[in-house]
C-alpha positions as a Markdown table, in Angstrom:
| # | Residue | x | y | z |
|---|---|---|---|---|
| 1 | Met | -4.3 | 16.1 | 29.5 |
| 2 | Lys | -7.3 | 17.1 | 31.5 |
| 3 | Ile | -10.7 | 15.9 | 30.1 |
| 4 | Lys | -13.9 | 17.4 | 31.3 |
| 5 | Lys | -15.9 | 14.9 | 33.2 |
| 6 | Asn | -19.1 | 15.6 | 31.3 |
| 7 | Leu | -17.7 | 15.1 | 27.8 |
| 8 | Val | -19.0 | 11.6 | 27.4 |
| 9 | Ala | -22.5 | 12.6 | 28.7 |
| 10 | Ala | -22.5 | 15.7 | 26.5 |
| 11 | Thr | -21.6 | 13.8 | 23.4 |
| 12 | Ala | -24.3 | 11.2 | 24.0 |
| 13 | Ala | -26.9 | 13.9 | 24.4 |
| 14 | Val | -25.8 | 15.6 | 21.2 |
| 15 | Leu | -26.0 | 12.4 | 19.3 |
| 16 | Ala | -29.4 | 11.6 | 20.7 |
| 17 | Ala | -30.6 | 15.0 | 19.4 |
| 18 | Gly | -29.5 | 14.0 | 15.9 |
| 19 | Met | -26.4 | 16.2 | 15.7 |
| 20 | Ala | -23.7 | 14.9 | 13.4 |
| 21 | Leu | -20.5 | 14.8 | 15.5 |
| 22 | Val | -17.1 | 13.2 | 15.0 |
| 23 | Gly | -14.5 | 12.7 | 17.7 |
| 24 | Cys | -10.8 | 12.8 | 17.9 |
| 25 | Gly | -7.7 | 11.0 | 19.2 |
| 26 | Ser | -4.3 | 10.2 | 17.8 |
| 27 | Ser | -3.1 | 7.5 | 15.5 |
| 28 | Asn | -0.5 | 5.4 | 17.1 |
| 29 | Gly | 0.8 | 7.5 | 19.9 |
| 30 | Gly | 1.3 | 11.1 | 18.8 |
| 31 | Ser | 4.4 | 13.1 | 17.9 |
| 32 | Gly | 7.0 | 10.5 | 18.9 |
| 33 | Asp | 5.5 | 7.5 | 17.0 |
| 34 | Val | 4.9 | 8.3 | 13.3 |
| 35 | Gln | 4.0 | 5.3 | 11.1 |
| 36 | Lys | 4.9 | 5.1 | 7.5 |
| 37 | Thr | 3.4 | 3.2 | 4.6 |
| 38 | Ala | 5.3 | 0.6 | 2.7 |
| 39 | Asp | 6.4 | 3.2 | 0.1 |
| 40 | Gly | 7.6 | 5.6 | 2.8 |
| 41 | Lys | 4.7 | 8.0 | 3.1 |
| 42 | Val | 3.8 | 9.4 | 6.5 |
| 43 | Lys | 0.5 | 7.7 | 7.5 |
| 44 | Ile | -2.2 | 10.1 | 8.8 |
| 45 | Thr | -5.5 | 8.9 | 10.1 |
| 46 | Met | -8.8 | 10.8 | 9.5 |
| 47 | Trp | -12.2 | 10.1 | 11.1 |
| 48 | His | -15.4 | 11.1 | 9.4 |
| 49 | Gly | -19.0 | 9.9 | 9.5 |
| 50 | Phe | -20.2 | 10.4 | 5.9 |
| 51 | Ser | -21.6 | 7.3 | 4.4 |
| 52 | Glu | -23.7 | 8.4 | 1.4 |
| 53 | Ala | -22.9 | 10.5 | -1.6 |
| 54 | Asp | -21.1 | 13.0 | 0.6 |
| 55 | Gly | -18.8 | 10.2 | 1.8 |
| 56 | Lys | -18.0 | 9.0 | -1.7 |
| 57 | Thr | -17.1 | 12.6 | -2.7 |
| 58 | Leu | -14.9 | 13.0 | 0.4 |
| 59 | Glu | -13.1 | 9.7 | -0.3 |
| 60 | Ser | -12.5 | 10.8 | -3.9 |
| 61 | Ile | -10.9 | 14.0 | -2.7 |
| 62 | Val | -8.7 | 12.0 | -0.3 |
| 63 | Asp | -7.7 | 9.6 | -3.1 |
| 64 | Asp | -6.8 | 12.6 | -5.3 |
| 65 | Phe | -4.7 | 14.1 | -2.5 |
| 66 | Asn | -2.8 | 10.8 | -1.9 |
| 67 | Lys | -2.0 | 10.6 | -5.6 |
| 68 | Ser | -1.0 | 14.3 | -5.8 |
| 69 | Gln | 2.2 | 14.0 | -3.7 |
| 70 | Asp | 4.6 | 11.3 | -2.4 |
| 71 | Lys | 5.0 | 12.4 | 1.3 |
| 72 | Tyr | 1.7 | 11.7 | 3.0 |
| 73 | Glu | -1.0 | 9.1 | 2.9 |
| 74 | Ile | -4.4 | 10.0 | 4.4 |
| 75 | Asp | -6.3 | 7.0 | 5.8 |
| 76 | Ala | -9.9 | 8.0 | 5.8 |
| 77 | Gln | -11.9 | 5.9 | 8.3 |
| 78 | Leu | -15.6 | 5.8 | 8.4 |
| 79 | Gln | -17.1 | 5.8 | 11.9 |
| 80 | Pro | -20.8 | 5.5 | 12.8 |
| 81 | Trp | -22.3 | 8.8 | 13.9 |
| 82 | Ser | -24.2 | 7.0 | 16.7 |
| 83 | Thr | -21.1 | 6.1 | 18.6 |
| 84 | Ile | -18.2 | 8.1 | 17.2 |
| 85 | Gly | -18.4 | 10.8 | 19.9 |
| 86 | Glu | -18.2 | 8.5 | 22.9 |
| 87 | Thr | -15.4 | 6.5 | 21.1 |
| 88 | Met | -13.5 | 9.8 | 20.6 |
| 89 | Val | -13.5 | 10.6 | 24.3 |
| 90 | Thr | -12.1 | 7.2 | 25.1 |
| 91 | Lys | -9.5 | 7.2 | 22.3 |
| 92 | Val | -8.2 | 10.7 | 23.0 |
| 93 | Thr | -7.4 | 9.7 | 26.6 |
| 94 | Thr | -5.5 | 6.6 | 25.5 |
| 95 | Gly | -3.8 | 8.1 | 22.5 |
| 96 | Asp | -5.2 | 5.6 | 20.0 |
| 97 | Gly | -7.6 | 7.7 | 17.9 |
| 98 | Pro | -7.3 | 9.6 | 14.6 |
| 99 | Asp | -4.9 | 12.5 | 13.8 |
| 100 | Phe | -7.6 | 14.8 | 12.6 |
| 101 | Val | -11.4 | 14.6 | 12.5 |
| 102 | Thr | -14.5 | 16.4 | 11.3 |
| 103 | Thr | -17.0 | 17.6 | 14.0 |
| 104 | Gly | -19.1 | 20.6 | 14.9 |
| 105 | Ala | -18.1 | 23.9 | 16.3 |
| 106 | Asp | -20.5 | 23.6 | 19.2 |
| 107 | Asn | -18.3 | 21.2 | 21.2 |
| 108 | Gly | -15.1 | 22.5 | 19.5 |
| 109 | Gln | -14.5 | 25.4 | 21.8 |
| 110 | Gly | -14.6 | 23.2 | 24.9 |
| 111 | Trp | -12.4 | 20.6 | 23.4 |
| 112 | Ser | -9.9 | 23.3 | 22.2 |
| 113 | Ile | -9.8 | 24.7 | 25.8 |
| 114 | Asp | -9.3 | 21.4 | 27.5 |
| 115 | Gly | -6.5 | 20.3 | 25.1 |
| 116 | Thr | -8.3 | 17.7 | 23.1 |
| 117 | Phe | -7.7 | 19.8 | 20.0 |
| 118 | Gln | -4.8 | 21.9 | 19.1 |
| 119 | Cys | -5.6 | 25.2 | 17.4 |
| 120 | Val | -4.3 | 26.0 | 13.9 |
| 121 | Ser | -3.8 | 29.7 | 13.9 |
| 122 | Asp | -0.4 | 29.1 | 12.3 |
| 123 | Phe | -2.1 | 27.5 | 9.3 |
| 124 | Tyr | -4.1 | 30.7 | 8.8 |
| 125 | Ala | -1.0 | 32.8 | 9.2 |
| 126 | Asp | 0.5 | 31.4 | 6.0 |
| 127 | Lys | -1.2 | 33.1 | 3.1 |
| 128 | Asn | 0.0 | 30.4 | 0.8 |
| 129 | Asn | -2.6 | 28.1 | 2.4 |
| 130 | Gly | -5.4 | 30.0 | 0.7 |
| 131 | Thr | -7.3 | 30.8 | 3.9 |
| 132 | Gly | -7.9 | 34.3 | 2.5 |
| 133 | Asp | -10.5 | 32.7 | 0.2 |
| 134 | Tyr | -12.4 | 31.1 | 3.1 |
| 135 | Leu | -15.9 | 32.5 | 3.9 |
| 136 | Asp | -15.4 | 35.0 | 6.7 |
| 137 | Asn | -18.4 | 34.1 | 8.7 |
| 138 | Val | -17.5 | 30.4 | 8.6 |
| 139 | Val | -14.1 | 31.2 | 10.1 |
| 140 | Lys | -15.6 | 33.5 | 12.7 |
| 141 | Gln | -17.5 | 30.5 | 14.2 |
| 142 | Ile | -14.3 | 28.7 | 15.2 |
| 143 | Thr | -12.3 | 31.8 | 16.3 |
| 144 | Phe | -12.1 | 31.3 | 20.1 |
| 145 | Asn | -10.5 | 32.9 | 23.2 |
| 146 | Ile | -8.1 | 30.4 | 24.4 |
| 147 | Asp | -6.2 | 31.3 | 27.6 |
| 148 | Gly | -6.6 | 35.0 | 26.8 |
| 149 | Glu | -5.5 | 34.8 | 23.2 |
| 150 | Glu | -7.7 | 34.8 | 20.1 |
| 151 | Glu | -7.1 | 31.6 | 18.2 |
| 152 | Lys | -8.5 | 30.0 | 15.1 |
| 153 | Cys | -9.0 | 26.4 | 16.1 |
| 154 | Ala | -10.3 | 24.6 | 13.0 |
| 155 | Val | -10.6 | 24.6 | 9.2 |
| 156 | Pro | -13.9 | 24.7 | 7.3 |
| 157 | Met | -15.1 | 21.2 | 6.3 |
| 158 | Gly | -18.9 | 21.4 | 5.6 |
| 159 | Tyr | -20.8 | 24.5 | 6.7 |
| 160 | Ala | -24.5 | 24.4 | 5.8 |
| 161 | Pro | -27.0 | 27.1 | 6.6 |
| 162 | Thr | -30.6 | 26.1 | 7.2 |
| 163 | Ser | -33.2 | 27.4 | 4.8 |
| 164 | Val | -37.0 | 27.0 | 4.3 |
| 165 | Trp | -37.8 | 24.4 | 1.6 |
| 166 | Tyr | -41.3 | 24.6 | 0.1 |
| 167 | Asn | -43.4 | 22.4 | -2.2 |
| 168 | Thr | -43.9 | 24.6 | -5.3 |
| 169 | Asp | -47.0 | 22.8 | -6.4 |
| 170 | Met | -48.7 | 23.4 | -3.0 |
| 171 | Trp | -47.4 | 27.0 | -3.0 |
| 172 | Lys | -49.0 | 27.7 | -6.3 |
| 173 | Ala | -52.3 | 25.8 | -5.4 |
| 174 | Ala | -52.6 | 28.1 | -2.4 |
| 175 | Gly | -52.4 | 31.1 | -4.6 |
| 176 | Leu | -49.0 | 32.2 | -3.4 |
| 177 | Thr | -46.3 | 33.8 | -5.6 |
| 178 | Asp | -42.7 | 34.9 | -5.2 |
| 179 | Lys | -44.2 | 38.1 | -3.8 |
| 180 | Asp | -45.4 | 36.1 | -0.8 |
| 181 | Ile | -42.0 | 34.8 | 0.2 |
| 182 | Pro | -41.7 | 35.9 | 3.8 |
| 183 | Thr | -39.1 | 38.3 | 5.1 |
| 184 | Thr | -40.1 | 38.1 | 8.8 |
| 185 | Trp | -40.9 | 35.2 | 11.1 |
| 186 | Asp | -44.5 | 36.3 | 11.6 |
| 187 | Gln | -45.0 | 36.4 | 7.8 |
| 188 | Leu | -43.6 | 32.8 | 7.7 |
| 189 | Leu | -46.3 | 31.6 | 10.1 |
| 190 | Glu | -49.0 | 33.4 | 8.2 |
| 191 | Val | -47.8 | 31.8 | 5.0 |
| 192 | Ala | -47.9 | 28.4 | 6.8 |
| 193 | Lys | -51.5 | 29.0 | 7.7 |
| 194 | Lys | -52.4 | 29.7 | 4.1 |
| 195 | Leu | -50.7 | 26.4 | 3.1 |
| 196 | Thr | -52.7 | 24.4 | 5.7 |
| 197 | Lys | -55.9 | 22.6 | 4.7 |
| 198 | Ser | -58.6 | 22.5 | 7.3 |
| 199 | Asp | -59.4 | 18.8 | 6.7 |
| 200 | Gly | -56.0 | 17.8 | 8.1 |
| 201 | Ser | -54.7 | 16.5 | 4.8 |
| 202 | Gln | -52.0 | 19.2 | 4.5 |
| 203 | Tyr | -50.0 | 21.1 | 7.1 |
| 204 | Gly | -48.2 | 24.4 | 6.4 |
| 205 | Leu | -44.9 | 23.7 | 8.1 |
| 206 | Ala | -43.1 | 20.6 | 9.2 |
| 207 | Met | -40.9 | 21.8 | 12.1 |
| 208 | Ala | -39.1 | 19.8 | 14.7 |
| 209 | Asp | -39.9 | 20.8 | 18.3 |
| 210 | Ser | -36.2 | 20.5 | 19.3 |
| 211 | Gly | -33.1 | 22.3 | 18.3 |
| 212 | Trp | -34.6 | 25.8 | 18.6 |
| 213 | Ala | -31.5 | 27.6 | 19.7 |
| 214 | Ala | -31.4 | 29.8 | 16.5 |
| 215 | Tyr | -35.2 | 30.5 | 16.8 |
| 216 | Met | -34.8 | 31.6 | 20.5 |
| 217 | Lys | -32.1 | 34.0 | 19.4 |
| 218 | Gly | -33.9 | 35.3 | 16.3 |
| 219 | Asn | -37.2 | 35.8 | 18.1 |
| 220 | Gly | -36.2 | 36.4 | 21.7 |
| 221 | Thr | -33.1 | 36.8 | 24.0 |
| 222 | Gly | -31.5 | 33.4 | 23.4 |
| 223 | Leu | -30.3 | 31.0 | 26.0 |
| 224 | Tyr | -27.3 | 33.0 | 27.3 |
| 225 | Thr | -25.5 | 36.1 | 26.1 |
| 226 | Thr | -22.1 | 36.2 | 24.4 |
| 227 | Asp | -20.5 | 37.0 | 27.7 |
| 228 | Gly | -22.0 | 34.0 | 29.4 |
| 229 | Lys | -25.0 | 35.5 | 31.3 |
| 230 | Val | -28.2 | 33.4 | 31.3 |
| 231 | Ser | -30.9 | 35.1 | 29.2 |
| 232 | Ile | -33.4 | 32.4 | 28.6 |
| 233 | Asn | -36.0 | 33.5 | 31.2 |
| 234 | Ser | -37.3 | 36.6 | 29.6 |
| 235 | Lys | -40.6 | 38.1 | 28.5 |
| 236 | Glu | -39.4 | 38.0 | 24.9 |
| 237 | Asn | -38.8 | 34.3 | 25.0 |
| 238 | Lys | -42.1 | 33.7 | 26.8 |
| 239 | Ala | -44.0 | 35.6 | 24.1 |
| 240 | Phe | -42.3 | 33.6 | 21.4 |
| 241 | Leu | -43.0 | 30.3 | 23.0 |
| 242 | Gln | -46.6 | 31.2 | 23.5 |
| 243 | Lys | -46.8 | 32.3 | 19.8 |
| 244 | Met | -45.4 | 28.9 | 18.7 |
| 245 | Arg | -47.8 | 27.0 | 21.1 |
| 246 | Asp | -50.7 | 28.8 | 19.5 |
| 247 | Phe | -49.4 | 28.0 | 16.1 |
| 248 | Tyr | -49.2 | 24.3 | 16.8 |
| 249 | Asn | -52.5 | 24.2 | 18.6 |
| 250 | Gly | -54.1 | 25.9 | 15.6 |
| 251 | Gly | -53.3 | 22.8 | 13.5 |
| 252 | Tyr | -50.7 | 24.5 | 11.2 |
| 253 | Ala | -47.8 | 22.1 | 12.1 |
| 254 | Val | -47.6 | 18.5 | 13.1 |
| 255 | Pro | -46.6 | 18.3 | 16.8 |
| 256 | Gly | -44.1 | 15.9 | 18.2 |
| 257 | Leu | -41.7 | 15.8 | 15.2 |
| 258 | Asp | -37.9 | 15.4 | 15.4 |
| 259 | Asp | -35.7 | 16.5 | 12.5 |
| 260 | Thr | -36.1 | 13.2 | 10.6 |
| 261 | Ala | -39.8 | 13.0 | 11.0 |
| 262 | Ala | -40.1 | 16.7 | 9.9 |
| 263 | Arg | -38.2 | 15.9 | 6.7 |
| 264 | Glu | -40.4 | 12.8 | 6.1 |
| 265 | Ser | -43.5 | 14.9 | 6.5 |
| 266 | Phe | -42.3 | 17.3 | 3.8 |
| 267 | Glu | -41.0 | 14.5 | 1.5 |
| 268 | Ser | -44.3 | 12.6 | 1.8 |
| 269 | Gly | -46.4 | 15.6 | 0.8 |
| 270 | Gln | -48.0 | 15.9 | 4.3 |
| 271 | Ser | -46.4 | 19.3 | 4.9 |
| 272 | Ala | -45.8 | 22.2 | 2.5 |
| 273 | Met | -42.6 | 23.5 | 4.1 |
| 274 | Val | -39.7 | 22.4 | 6.2 |
| 275 | Ile | -36.7 | 24.1 | 7.7 |
| 276 | Val | -33.6 | 22.0 | 7.2 |
| 277 | Gly | -30.1 | 22.0 | 5.6 |
| 278 | Pro | -29.2 | 21.8 | 1.9 |
| 279 | Trp | -29.3 | 18.0 | 1.7 |
| 280 | Glu | -33.1 | 18.4 | 1.4 |
| 281 | Asp | -32.6 | 19.3 | -2.2 |
| 282 | Gln | -31.6 | 15.8 | -3.2 |
| 283 | Ala | -34.0 | 14.1 | -0.8 |
| 284 | Ala | -37.0 | 16.1 | -2.2 |
| 285 | Thr | -35.9 | 15.4 | -5.7 |
| 286 | Asp | -35.6 | 11.6 | -5.0 |
| 287 | Lys | -39.2 | 11.7 | -3.6 |
| 288 | Gly | -40.6 | 13.5 | -6.6 |
| 289 | Ile | -41.4 | 16.7 | -4.7 |
| 290 | Asn | -41.1 | 19.9 | -6.8 |
| 291 | His | -39.4 | 22.4 | -4.6 |
| 292 | Asp | -37.6 | 25.6 | -4.1 |
| 293 | Thr | -36.0 | 27.3 | -1.1 |
| 294 | Phe | -35.8 | 30.7 | 0.6 |
| 295 | Ala | -33.8 | 32.1 | 3.6 |
| 296 | Val | -35.2 | 31.5 | 7.1 |
| 297 | Pro | -36.7 | 35.0 | 7.7 |
| 298 | Asp | -35.5 | 37.2 | 10.5 |
| 299 | Gly | -37.4 | 37.5 | 13.7 |
| 300 | Asp | -37.7 | 40.5 | 16.1 |
| 301 | Gly | -35.4 | 39.1 | 18.7 |
| 302 | Thr | -33.1 | 41.3 | 20.8 |
| 303 | Tyr | -30.2 | 38.7 | 21.1 |
| 304 | Lys | -27.0 | 40.3 | 19.9 |
| 305 | Tyr | -24.5 | 38.1 | 18.1 |
| 306 | Ala | -20.8 | 38.8 | 18.4 |
| 307 | Asp | -20.9 | 40.7 | 15.1 |
| 308 | Gly | -23.7 | 43.0 | 16.4 |
| 309 | Lys | -26.5 | 41.4 | 14.3 |
| 310 | Thr | -29.9 | 40.7 | 15.8 |
| 311 | Gly | -32.9 | 38.8 | 14.6 |
| 312 | Ser | -31.3 | 36.0 | 12.6 |
| 313 | Asn | -33.1 | 32.6 | 12.8 |
| 314 | Thr | -30.7 | 31.0 | 10.4 |
| 315 | Gly | -28.8 | 28.2 | 12.1 |
| 316 | Ser | -26.3 | 26.0 | 10.6 |
| 317 | Thr | -24.7 | 22.6 | 10.6 |
| 318 | Gly | -21.1 | 23.7 | 11.0 |
| 319 | Leu | -18.6 | 20.9 | 10.4 |
| 320 | Tyr | -14.9 | 21.6 | 10.6 |
| 321 | Trp | -11.6 | 19.8 | 10.4 |
| 322 | Trp | -9.9 | 19.6 | 13.9 |
| 323 | Val | -6.3 | 18.5 | 14.6 |
| 324 | Thr | -6.0 | 16.4 | 17.7 |
| 325 | Ser | -3.4 | 17.4 | 20.3 |
| 326 | Gln | -1.5 | 14.1 | 20.1 |
| 327 | Val | -0.3 | 15.2 | 16.6 |
| 328 | Gly | 1.8 | 17.9 | 18.2 |
| 329 | Asp | 4.5 | 19.2 | 15.9 |
| 330 | Ser | 5.2 | 15.8 | 14.4 |
| 331 | Glu | 5.8 | 14.9 | 10.8 |
| 332 | Lys | 2.0 | 14.5 | 10.5 |
| 333 | Leu | 1.1 | 18.1 | 11.1 |
| 334 | Pro | 2.6 | 19.5 | 7.8 |
| 335 | Gly | 0.8 | 16.7 | 6.0 |
| 336 | Ile | -2.6 | 17.5 | 7.6 |
| 337 | Tyr | -2.0 | 21.2 | 6.7 |
| 338 | Glu | -1.3 | 20.2 | 3.1 |
| 339 | Phe | -4.6 | 18.2 | 3.0 |
| 340 | Phe | -6.5 | 21.2 | 4.4 |
| 341 | Lys | -5.1 | 23.4 | 1.7 |
| 342 | Phe | -5.9 | 20.8 | -0.9 |
| 343 | Tyr | -9.4 | 20.1 | 0.3 |
| 344 | Asn | -10.5 | 23.8 | 0.4 |
| 345 | Asn | -9.0 | 24.9 | -2.9 |
| 346 | His | -11.2 | 26.2 | -5.6 |
| 347 | Asp | -11.6 | 23.0 | -7.7 |
| 348 | Asn | -12.1 | 20.6 | -4.8 |
| 349 | Gln | -14.7 | 22.9 | -3.3 |
| 350 | Val | -16.6 | 22.8 | -6.5 |
| 351 | Lys | -16.3 | 19.0 | -6.4 |
| 352 | Trp | -17.3 | 18.8 | -2.7 |
| 353 | Ser | -20.3 | 21.1 | -3.2 |
| 354 | Leu | -21.7 | 19.3 | -6.2 |
| 355 | Gly | -21.2 | 15.9 | -4.7 |
| 356 | Ser | -22.3 | 16.5 | -1.1 |
| 357 | Ala | -24.9 | 19.4 | -1.4 |
| 358 | Tyr | -22.9 | 21.5 | 1.1 |
| 359 | Pro | -22.2 | 25.0 | -0.1 |
| 360 | Pro | -18.6 | 25.6 | -0.9 |
| 361 | Asn | -16.2 | 27.0 | 1.7 |
| 362 | Asn | -14.2 | 28.9 | -0.9 |
| 363 | Lys | -15.6 | 32.2 | -1.9 |
| 364 | Thr | -14.0 | 32.1 | -5.3 |
| 365 | Val | -16.5 | 29.4 | -6.4 |
| 366 | Thr | -19.2 | 31.0 | -8.6 |
| 367 | Ala | -22.9 | 30.2 | -9.0 |
| 368 | Asp | -22.2 | 29.2 | -12.6 |
| 369 | Glu | -19.8 | 26.5 | -11.5 |
| 370 | Leu | -22.7 | 25.1 | -9.3 |
| 371 | Ser | -25.2 | 25.3 | -12.1 |
| 372 | Asp | -25.9 | 21.6 | -11.8 |
| 373 | Arg | -27.2 | 22.3 | -8.3 |
| 374 | Pro | -28.6 | 25.9 | -8.5 |
| 375 | Leu | -30.4 | 25.7 | -5.1 |
| 376 | Ile | -27.1 | 24.9 | -3.4 |
| 377 | Ala | -25.7 | 28.0 | -5.0 |
| 378 | Lys | -28.7 | 29.9 | -3.8 |
| 379 | Ile | -28.2 | 28.7 | -0.2 |
| 380 | Ser | -24.6 | 29.9 | -0.3 |
| 381 | Gln | -26.1 | 33.4 | -0.1 |
| 382 | Tyr | -27.4 | 32.7 | 3.4 |
| 383 | Thr | -24.1 | 31.8 | 5.0 |
| 384 | Asp | -23.3 | 35.3 | 6.1 |
| 385 | Asn | -26.5 | 35.5 | 8.2 |
| 386 | Ser | -26.1 | 32.0 | 9.7 |
| 387 | Tyr | -24.7 | 31.1 | 13.1 |
| 388 | Ile | -24.0 | 28.1 | 15.3 |
| 389 | Gly | -27.0 | 27.7 | 17.5 |
| 390 | Ile | -25.3 | 26.8 | 20.8 |
| 391 | Ala | -21.8 | 28.2 | 20.7 |
| 392 | Gly | -19.2 | 29.9 | 23.0 |
| 393 | Leu | -19.2 | 27.1 | 25.5 |
| 394 | Lys | -16.3 | 25.7 | 27.5 |
| 395 | Gly | -18.3 | 22.5 | 28.2 |
| 396 | Gly | -21.8 | 21.2 | 28.8 |
| 397 | Phe | -23.1 | 21.6 | 25.3 |
| 398 | Gly | -25.1 | 18.4 | 25.3 |
| 399 | Asp | -26.7 | 19.1 | 28.7 |
| 400 | Ile | -27.7 | 22.7 | 27.6 |
| 401 | Ala | -29.1 | 21.4 | 24.3 |
| 402 | Ala | -31.2 | 18.9 | 26.2 |
| 403 | Ser | -32.5 | 21.5 | 28.6 |
| 404 | Leu | -33.6 | 23.6 | 25.6 |
| 405 | Asp | -35.3 | 20.7 | 24.0 |
| 406 | Thr | -37.2 | 19.9 | 27.2 |
| 407 | Leu | -38.4 | 23.5 | 27.2 |
| 408 | Thr | -39.6 | 23.6 | 23.6 |
| 409 | Gln | -41.0 | 20.1 | 23.5 |
| 410 | Asn | -43.1 | 20.7 | 26.6 |
| 411 | Thr | -44.2 | 24.0 | 25.1 |
| 412 | Val | -45.5 | 22.3 | 22.0 |
| 413 | Arg | -46.7 | 18.9 | 23.4 |
| 414 | Thr | -48.2 | 19.9 | 26.7 |
| 415 | Gly | -50.3 | 22.6 | 28.3 |
| 416 | Asp | -47.7 | 23.2 | 31.1 |
| 417 | Asp | -47.3 | 26.7 | 32.3 |
| 418 | Ile | -44.7 | 28.3 | 30.0 |
| 419 | Gln | -43.3 | 30.5 | 32.8 |
| 420 | Gly | -42.7 | 27.5 | 34.9 |
| 421 | Leu | -40.9 | 25.8 | 32.0 |
| 422 | Leu | -38.7 | 28.8 | 31.6 |
| 423 | Asp | -37.9 | 28.8 | 35.3 |
| 424 | Gln | -36.8 | 25.2 | 35.1 |
| 425 | Ala | -34.7 | 25.9 | 32.0 |
| 426 | Glu | -33.0 | 28.9 | 33.6 |
| 427 | Ser | -32.1 | 26.8 | 36.6 |
| 428 | Ser | -30.6 | 23.9 | 34.7 |
| 429 | Ile | -28.7 | 26.1 | 32.1 |
| 430 | Ser | -27.4 | 28.3 | 34.9 |
| 431 | Gly | -26.0 | 25.2 | 36.6 |
| 432 | Tyr | -24.3 | 23.9 | 33.5 |
| 433 | Leu | -22.7 | 27.3 | 32.8 |
| 434 | Asp | -21.6 | 27.6 | 36.4 |
| 435 | Glu | -20.0 | 24.2 | 36.3 |
| 436 | Tyr | -17.7 | 25.2 | 33.4 |
| 437 | Ala | -17.0 | 28.7 | 34.4 |
| 438 | Glu | -13.5 | 29.6 | 35.3 |
């Protein structure tokens, strides 16, 4: 199988940016070499990187599956997020990796095209698998054009829209009420200014200066269009970057933060708001921060998503289950499909959501069933307006993400000419897109 030469570099860049990625391979040689357990079950190897409460919840679901039937045994193996991507690239070429994995949709299209993953449209075609209950927008994110055919190439695992988390005590102290919850990006910035204290003891917004793909789409023209044309060097993007530079220079946000530092700023009480995924609910609770959340407000961007929407700043961490190509049509494939069906059924999605803080993938789950975590139920409402930040790529995801981060970090941290920074970003992104063009 052909492997893109930049996959290793791309994976490393993604991991450095803090993205949670998992790789793939095949357990013990693919379709012609299927191992069985001592009691005769077909052994299927899964890789994942969940090591906290989410990992315990996943392992519990796997244990329940293994006990529910006598044909298949899922061996769930924990891999470190810091190295799992590079290991995947090596293992998939030697045929010594897992049979299915969880990773993001950003690299998924490229790996589906180059043959690392095998698409699963046949799983969706069987109505008995319950795929009609999957959230439509979540499935759209992994529906790709593969060799001229529309294919569904993965199954939902953990899809989490970002949202704005705010310190309710600071909100009240600033004289803000529910009527002040912003519905536009400009309103968000104005609220952040009201939440900032002039003595430097409190900032309005903790915002990483990397990973801005969703913001560039929501407030400008994005990096490239859905048909692959570079769109980053535009007057709309320049105006947005200037607006954000002015915001940081005004002292309303701490400069130089990555995602982890932004969360720490919020959880320590240094900042009144942070934009992050639903796991912030538990983290803020653990730190004693009284909090609530609202949707990331729309911007005035002109970027048009595949569904025709514009203005959305709501990105997502979109983790999916992917089947590796070495599984082929072996005895393992029906077992993997049985697990997918089991994992995403109603009861297990209630269990997954309550245990992991990810919203459920199954639209039959009600808010009442998530009453122990009401903010997670609230976030579920934002899924339909959330999108993978850097998507639709055949390769080069890590390089393009790094180019964007260079642009936004230099915008926030330096006084360099923004037009010059956009020129550089256009040149580098064009080169990466050209490299992977047909």
